[in-house]
C-alpha positions as CSV (number, residue, x, y, z in Angstrom):
1,M,46.4,-1.7,0.4
2,H,47.8,0.8,2.8
3,D,49.8,-0.4,5.7
4,G,48.7,0.9,9.0
5,T,48.8,0.3,12.7
6,F,45.8,0.6,15.0
7,L,45.7,-0.8,18.5
8,G,49.3,-1.8,18.0
9,L,48.4,-4.2,15.2
10,P,50.2,-3.9,11.8
11,G,47.7,-3.9,8.9
12,V,44.8,-3.0,11.1
13,H,43.1,0.4,10.5
14,R,40.8,2.6,12.5
15,A,37.4,3.1,10.9
16,E,34.2,4.9,11.7
17,V,30.9,3.1,11.2
18,V,28.8,5.6,9.1
19,G,25.9,3.4,7.7
20,I,24.2,0.1,7.5
21,G,22.9,-1.0,4.1
22,P,19.6,-2.8,3.4
23,D,21.7,-6.0,2.8
24,G,23.3,-5.7,6.3
25,R,26.7,-4.6,5.0
26,T,28.3,-1.8,7.0
27,Q,29.6,1.4,5.5
28,V,32.8,2.7,7.0
29,R,35.1,5.7,6.7
30,V,38.8,4.5,6.9
31,A,41.1,7.5,7.1
32,A,44.1,5.5,5.9
33,L,42.2,4.8,2.7
34,G,41.4,8.5,2.0
35,E,38.2,10.5,2.3
36,G,35.8,8.1,0.6
37,L,33.3,5.7,2.2
38,H,33.7,2.0,1.8
39,W,31.3,-1.0,2.1
40,A,32.8,-3.5,4.5
41,L,32.3,-7.2,5.3
42,S,32.3,-8.0,9.0
43,L,33.4,-10.8,11.3
44,V,31.1,-9.5,14.1
45,P,27.5,-8.3,14.1
46,V,27.3,-4.5,13.5
47,P,23.9,-3.3,14.7
48,A,22.4,0.1,13.8
49,A,23.3,1.3,17.3
50,A,26.9,1.1,16.2
51,L,26.6,4.1,13.9
52,G,29.4,6.6,14.9
53,R,31.4,3.9,16.7
54,V,35.0,3.1,16.0
55,A,35.8,-0.3,14.4
56,A,39.1,-2.1,13.8
57,V,39.4,-3.1,10.1
58,T,41.8,-4.9,7.9
59,M,41.8,-5.3,4.1
60,M,40.6,-8.5,2.4
61,D,40.6,-8.5,-1.4
62,D,40.7,-4.7,-1.5
63,Q,37.6,-4.5,0.7
64,P,37.6,-3.5,4.4
65,L,36.8,-6.3,6.8
66,I,35.6,-5.3,10.2
67,L,37.4,-7.3,12.9
68,G,35.5,-5.8,15.8
69,L,34.0,-2.7,17.3
70,V,36.0,-0.8,19.9
71,Q,34.1,-1.1,23.1
72,P,33.0,2.1,24.8
73,L,34.1,2.8,28.3
74,R,30.6,3.2,29.6
75,A,28.2,0.3,30.1
76,E,25.9,-0.8,27.3
77,V,22.4,-2.0,27.5
78,E,21.1,-4.9,25.4
79,A,17.5,-5.1,24.5
80,D,15.7,-7.4,22.1
81,G,12.2,-6.0,22.5
82,E,11.2,-8.6,25.0
83,K,14.0,-8.6,27.6
84,L,16.4,-5.9,28.8
85,V,19.8,-7.0,30.1
86,I,22.3,-4.8,31.9
87,E,25.5,-6.4,33.1
88,A,28.3,-5.3,35.4
89,G,31.3,-7.3,36.5
90,R,31.5,-6.3,40.1
91,E,28.7,-3.9,41.1
92,M,25.7,-2.1,39.7
93,V,24.0,0.9,41.2
94,L,20.7,2.3,40.0
95,R,20.3,5.7,41.7
96,C,17.8,8.5,41.7
97,G,18.2,11.3,44.3
98,K,18.1,9.6,47.8
99,A,16.9,6.3,46.4
100,S,19.2,3.5,45.2
101,I,19.4,-0.2,44.3
102,T,22.8,-1.8,44.6
103,M,23.6,-5.3,43.3
104,T,27.0,-6.9,43.8
105,A,28.7,-9.9,42.2
106,D,28.4,-11.9,45.4
107,G,24.6,-11.8,45.1
108,R,23.9,-9.0,47.6
109,V,21.0,-6.6,46.7
110,T,20.5,-3.5,48.8
111,I,17.5,-1.2,48.4
112,R,17.7,2.2,50.0
113,G,15.3,5.1,50.2
114,T,13.6,7.6,52.4
115,Q,10.5,5.4,52.1
116,V,10.2,1.9,50.5
117,L,6.9,0.5,49.5
118,S,6.1,-3.0,48.3
119,R,2.7,-3.7,46.7
120,S,1.3,-6.9,45.3
121,E,-2.1,-7.9,44.0
122,G,-1.2,-11.5,44.8
123,P,0.9,-12.9,47.6
124,N,3.8,-10.6,48.8
125,R,6.4,-13.0,50.1
126,V,9.6,-12.4,51.9
127,Q,11.9,-15.4,51.9
128,G,15.4,-16.0,53.2
129,A,17.5,-18.3,55.4
130,S,16.4,-15.9,58.1
131,V,14.1,-12.9,58.0
132,Q,14.9,-10.0,60.3
133,L,12.4,-7.2,60.8
134,N,13.7,-4.0,62.4
């Protein structure tokens, strides 16, 4: 086993996720172990979307063990085929040209645009503690 330091942790190595096998094991390239590819065990789920991502690994019985995936700086989207979840800690803005939807952690939602249209085949309700028009 090669001693290494990644993220300031002795014995932890930087690895690149390069493949997912049919059995769910992850194939990684660990520079500290040379040029070859290695099949790794993992403590965390490694989805196919993780290909190309950086992982923190340590060695267990001469086999890489993935401790976690280094989180990207940009937001990630989770989808399970039936539901799409996008989360932000403080504020989220969806913007296209002059139109935007802003949501904040305190529960505020602001919809802006040069024109805003609301259509419904059923009841179209506006509810609130008070409703102000114009």
